[in-house]
C-alpha positions in Angstrom: 0.0 0.0 0.0 2.9 2.3 0.8 4.3 1.8 -2.7 1.0 2.7 -4.3 0.7 5.9 -2.4 4.3 6.8 -3.2 3.7 6.3 -6.9 0.4 8.2 -7.0 2.0 11.0 -5.1 4.9 11.1 -7.5 2.6 11.3 -10.5 0.5 14.0 -8.9 3.5 16.0 -8.1 4.8 15.7 -11.7 1.5 16.6 -13.2 1.3 19.7 -11.0 4.8 20.7 -11.9 4.1 20.2 -15.6 1.0 22.3 -15.6 2.4 25.1 -13.4 5.8 25.4 -15.2 4.4 24.8 -18.7 1.6 27.4 -18.5 4.1 30.0 -17.2 6.7 29.1 -19.8 5.1 30.8 -22.8 5.9 34.3 -21.5 9.5 33.3 -20.9 9.9 31.8 -24.4 9.6 35.1 -26.3 13.1 36.0 -27.6 14.5 32.5 -26.9 15.5 29.9 -29.4 12.5 29.5 -31.8 14.0 26.1 -33.0 13.0 24.4 -29.7 9.6 23.0 -28.9 8.4 21.9 -25.5 5.5 19.5 -25.1 3.5 18.6 -22.0 0.7 16.1 -21.9 -1.1 13.5 -19.9 -2.4 10.2 -21.0 -5.8 9.3 -19.6 -6.2 5.9 -18.0 -6.4 3.2 -20.7 -6.7 -0.6 -20.6 -4.2 -2.8 -22.2 -5.2 -5.5 -24.7 -4.2 -8.3 -22.4 -4.7 -8.9 -18.7 -6.8 -5.8 -18.0 -3.8 -3.6 -17.1 -4.6 0.1 -16.6 -2.0 2.7 -17.6 -1.8 6.4 -17.0 1.2 8.7 -17.8 2.6 12.2 -17.8 4.7 13.1 -20.9 7.3 15.8 -21.2 9.2 16.3 -24.5 11.8 18.7 -25.7 12.5 18.7 -29.4 14.7 20.6 -31.8 12.7 21.8 -34.9 14.8 21.1 -38.0 12.2 22.3 -40.5 8.6 23.5 -40.2 7.5 19.9 -40.5 10.2 17.8 -38.7 11.4 17.9 -35.1 13.5 15.4 -33.1 14.3 15.3 -29.4 14.0 13.5 -26.0 10.8 12.6 -24.1 10.3 11.4 -20.5 7.1 9.6 -19.8 6.5 8.3 -16.3 3.8 5.7 -16.5 1.7 4.2 -13.7 0.4 0.7 -14.3 -2.3 -1.0 -12.3 -3.1 -4.7 -12.7 -4.2 -7.9 -11.0 -1.7 -10.6 -10.4 -2.1 -14.1 -9.1 0.5 -14.5 -6.3 -1.1 -17.7 -5.1 -3.4 -20.2 -6.8 -6.6 -18.8 -5.3 -6.0 -15.1 -4.6 -5.6 -12.2 -7.1 -4.1 -9.1 -5.7 -4.1 -5.6 -7.2 -0.5 -4.4 -8.0 0.9 -1.1 -9.1 4.2 -0.4 -10.9 5.9 2.7 -12.1 7.7 2.7 -15.4 10.1 5.6 -16.2 11.3 5.6 -19.8 13.6 8.0 -21.6 12.8 8.1 -25.3 14.0 9.6 -28.6 11.0 11.5 -29.9 10.2 12.3 -33.6 7.4 14.4 -34.8 6.3 15.2 -38.4 3.6 17.9 -39.2 1.4 17.1 -42.2 0.0 20.6 -42.5 2.3 22.8 -40.5 0.7 26.2 -41.2 -3.0 25.3 -40.7 -5.1 26.4 -37.8 -5.8 22.8 -37.3 -2.8 20.7 -38.1 -2.6 16.9 -38.2 0.8 15.2 -37.4 2.3 11.9 -36.4 4.9 11.1 -33.9 7.0 8.1 -32.9 9.0 7.4 -29.7 11.6 4.7 -28.9 13.9 4.2 -26.0 14.4 2.3 -22.7 13.4 2.8 -19.1 13.3 1.2 -15.7 10.3 -0.7 -14.4 10.0 -0.2 -10.6 8.4 -3.4 -9.5 9.4 -6.3 -7.2 12.3 -7.0 -9.5 13.5 -3.6 -10.9 14.6 -4.0 -14.5 15.4 -2.1 -17.7 13.1 -2.7 -20.6 12.6 -1.3 -24.2 9.6 0.9 -25.0 8.2 2.4 -28.2 5.1 4.1 -29.5 3.5 5.6 -32.6 0.7 8.2 -32.5 -1.5 10.3 -34.8 -2.3 13.7 -33.4 -4.1 17.0 -34.1 -2.9 20.5 -33.1 -5.6 23.0 -32.6 -6.0 26.5 -31.1 -2.6 27.3 -32.7 -0.8 30.5 -31.9 2.7 31.6 -32.6 4.2 30.1 -29.4 1.4 27.8 -28.2 -1.0 25.0 -29.4 -3.2 22.5 -27.8 -3.2 18.9 -29.1 -4.8 15.5 -28.8 -3.1 12.2 -29.8 -4.1 8.6 -30.1 -1.7 5.8 -30.7 -0.2 2.5 -29.7 2.5 2.0 -27.1 4.5 -1.2 -26.7 6.4 -2.0 -23.5 7.2 -4.7 -21.0 3.6 -5.3 -20.0 2.2 -5.4 -23.6 0.5 -3.2 -26.1 -1.9 -0.4 -24.9 -3.7 2.5 -26.6 -3.1 5.8 -24.9 -5.1 8.9 -25.6 -3.1 12.0 -24.8 -4.1 15.6 -24.3 -1.7 18.5 -23.8 -0.1 21.6 -25.0 3.0 22.5 -27.0 5.2 25.7 -26.7 
């Protein structure tokens, strides 16, 4: 139980920091390097295809914009998993794990100058799964997204895609903003 509360507290703290720092960052970005983009999002709770595993994450990306369509950078996506395990033959217990991946993040805008702009993104990397046996695992994902409410230094977005990790394939739906 203590582990669960620690993980939930960590995710809450990270989400609060992302929202607070991210929303205040737009004013500070004026006059800075316009070739950098900063992305903050959360993934709503989703269920994985196998074993009824729930996943929720906070996503922070920092990318260099090479052209108006292409950007490449790094993403950190702490993910909180909830699932049932059979520790004995007759009893299922609810377990929680925290996965902390560091990913290479690629984004390609299909219509970069539109007020509503579709894009796709892909991530690949590795991270540590904090569980009974901490271990490093590979992680990857591919998403289709839509930027809207676009301004010079700000946009809101939604994304839907597939993630693959140590616990299987799941389909996160992300909402966030990009500076």
